[in-house]
N, C-alpha and C positions, 0 to 999 in steps of 0.2 A: 609595425605590422599593418599592411595595407588592407587586408581583409581576412575573413575567417569563415570556415563553414559553420552553418547554423548549429549542427550537432555538436561541434567543438565549443562554440560559444555557450550552448546550454550546459555542457558538462563543466566548463570553467566556472560559470556563474553558480551552478548548483554546489560545487565544491567550496566556493568562496563563502556562500551563505551558510552552508553546513558547518564549516569551521568556526563561524562566528555565532553559532547557537540559534540560528533562525529556524523555526519550525516549518516543515513542509517546503524545504528549499527548492525542490524541482518545480513544484506547482507555482511558487512565487516567481521563479526565473522565467517560466513559460508565460506567466501573466505579464511581466514587464516587457518581454520580447514582443508579445502580441500587441500590447499597448503601443510600443514604439513603432512597429511595422504596420499596425492597422489590419492585421490578418486575423483569420479565424484559426482555431486550434487545428482543424483538419488540414487547412492549407499549410500550417507549420509542419505537421507530420509528413505531408506529401512532399515537402521541399526541404527536408532536414539536411540533405547533402548540398543544398545551394550555398553560394558564398554570400556572406554579409558584407556589403560595401563598407569602406573605411569609416565614413561619417556615421553610419548607423552603428558600426562596431564601437566607436568611441562613445557615442551616446549611451549605448547599452552598458558598456563598462562603467560609465559614470553612475548610472542608475544602480548597478549592483554594488558599487563601492559605497554609495549613500545608504542603500538598504542594509548593508552589513553593519552600519553604524546604528541600526535599529530605528531609522526614520520610517514611520508607518507607510505602507503602500499608498493609501489615499493622499498623503502629503507629497509623495513622489509624482503621482499622476495628476494631482489637483482635483480629483473627483471621487465620489463614491455613490453607491446605489442605495436608495431608500424608498420602499414601497413602489418599486418598479420605475422610478425616475432617477436621473443622474443629477447629483448635487455637487456644485463646486465647494471645495473645502481648502483651508490652509491652516497654518499653525495658530491662527487667531480664533479658530472654531474647533470645538470638539467633534470628533468623528462619530456620526450617527451609528447606533448599534441596532441590530435586528430586534432586540427586546423592546425598543421604543415603538416599533410598529404595532406592538400589542397595545400600548398606550393610545395610539391614534385610532386603532380599530375599536377599542372599548369606548372611546369618546364618540366615535361616529355612530355606534349602535344606539347610544343614548340620544344623540341629536336627531337621528332619523325619526324618533318618536315625538319630536316637538313639532307641532302643527303651526309653524309660522316661518316666514323667511323675508329677507335674509336674516340669518342668525348673527349674533354678536359674540365674537370669541376673543379671548385674551390669552396669548402665549407668553408666559413669563420665563425669560432666559432662552430666547429663540435660537441662539447660535447661528448655524448656517441657514436656519429657516425651515428645516425639514418637517417639523410638526405643523407649523402655521401654513406652509405651502401645500402640504398633503391634504389638510382639511379644506383649504380654499379650492383645491382642484376637484374635490369630491362632492361638496355640498355648497349651496348658496350661503355664503357667510361673509361678514366683514371682520377681518382679523387684525387685531392690534398685536404686533410682534415687538416685544420689549427685550432689550439686552443692555447691560452696562458697558459692553465693549463696542466702540464705534467701528472697529475693524470687522467684528462679527456681523454687525448690521449692514455694512457695505456688501458683504458676501451674501447675506440673506436677501437684500434688495436685488442684487444681480441674479440670484437664483430664481426669484419670483418673476423677474422680467424674462429670463430665458425659458421658464416653464409656462409662461403665458397667464399668470394670475396676478392679482393685486393684493398687496398686504400693506398695512400702515406701520412702518418701522419707527419705533420710538426708543431713544436712548435714555437710559436711566436705571436706577436701582429698584427692582421689584415693581410695585405699583406707582412709584413716584410720578412717572410721565402721564398717568391718567388723572392726576388730581384736579386739573383745570378743564377736563373734557366733559364733565357732567355725566359720567357713565354709572354713577352709583345706582345700584338696583336695576341696571339695564342690560347686564351681560348674561348670555345663555350658557357659556362655558368658560371656565378658567382652567387652563391646562399647563402643566410644567413638568419638565424632567430636570429637577434641581440638582445641584451638587450634593452627592450623598456618600462620598468616601471620607472616612474619618481622617483627620490630619495625621494621626500617628500611624496610619496604615500605608502612607505613601511610599515608604522605603521598600515595601513588599510588592509593589506593583511592577508589572512588566516594564522594561525600559522604554518601550514604545509609548506607553502611557505616561510614565513618570517623568520622562525627559523631554517629551515633545508636545503633548496635548496641553492646552491652556489650564493652568491650575485653578484659575478663577471659576472654570466651568465644572470642576471636579471636587474641590475641597469643601466638605460639608461641616467643617469645624471639628472640635474635639470629640463631640459625641455623634458626629455624622448627620445630625438632625437640625443644624443651625437654621436652615431656610424654610423648614416646614411650618413652624408657628406663624411667621409673618405672612407666608403665602395663604395659609388657612384663614388668618384674620382678615387679610385684604380681600379674599374671595367672598367672605361673608358680607362684606360691605358692597362689593360691586355686582355680585350675582343677583339675578331676579329670583323671586320665589320659584322654586322648582328648577332653578338653574343647577348646573353640574360643576363639580370640582374634580379634576382627574390628575393624578400624580403618579409618577414613576418612583420606585423605591429600590433600595439595596437589599441584599439578602439579609434576612433576620430583622428587618425593620417594620414589618407589617403591623404587628401589635402596638408598637410605640406610636406609629403614625395614626393608626385607628383611634387610639386613646386621645391623641392631640385633636383630632377632628371632632370626636364626641364631646370632649371637654369644652370646645368652643361654644357648643349649645345651639348652633344655627343649622345643623345638618342632621339628616336621617342616618340610620345605621349604614356604614359604608360597605360597598362590595369590593372584594379583593379578587384579582385575576392573576393566575399563575403564568409564568413564562414557559418557554420550550423545554426547560430543564426541571419544571415542577416547582420553581421558586416563586413565592409571592412577590410579584413585580409591579403591579398596578393597583391603585386604590381609587375608587370613584364614589363620590358622595353627593347626594341631592340636597339642595338647600330647602329647609322647611318653610 
């Protein structure tokens, strides 16, 4: 087939995704076609009867065939939006979720009350750098972005360059990379969206998540809380007095995480923030 009308390509792609259990297939097909052509949606509607050149048609069909295998859209396009900015992503980085914007917003509200600059921030498990970079774009701060994955750090560094901010990328597990930097008691904010899916729950996840996103960024161990105690302990060491710890959590985890924070003994009673669905999603605690 040398070419095909846009309307026919849309119908073919929609049927293909629908038969393979993809939700909102028409919307996703339009998204992929607009990404491929660089058009606006109105331009697509006005030119629905136009013919799609052979090379574009082949590229479009390849995208649809990969999407029907449940490869997430951001991995097909190589980018996703977070807090109004475009971030590069690949299968070495978890795809940022809208809920994490609540984590960043909550941290920013606390930091804006701190009367000093530049602030010092540590982002534990930075992934594509969406949290670290969003903070650095918004307030004067020196951000240490830590991840155990070298591939994720390369993406985070590239995102920072593309978005015009500086972050300090450090490879290692949790606070390990900070041990020789002399930052004990000097950090204003420790922030993290740690893995919080219980190991036993992976089989129930959508195939887009289960089969394609990096498990190291998602698996919170048998009880889903594996990473919270070491992050809380490390935060107590590195935070200044009156510094903040901000964490994202899974559904139903708020009371358990709150108890872990209070049991540490170095933090005031934490504040819990709900997400767009009314789920307790973010917890912020101030060091005493």
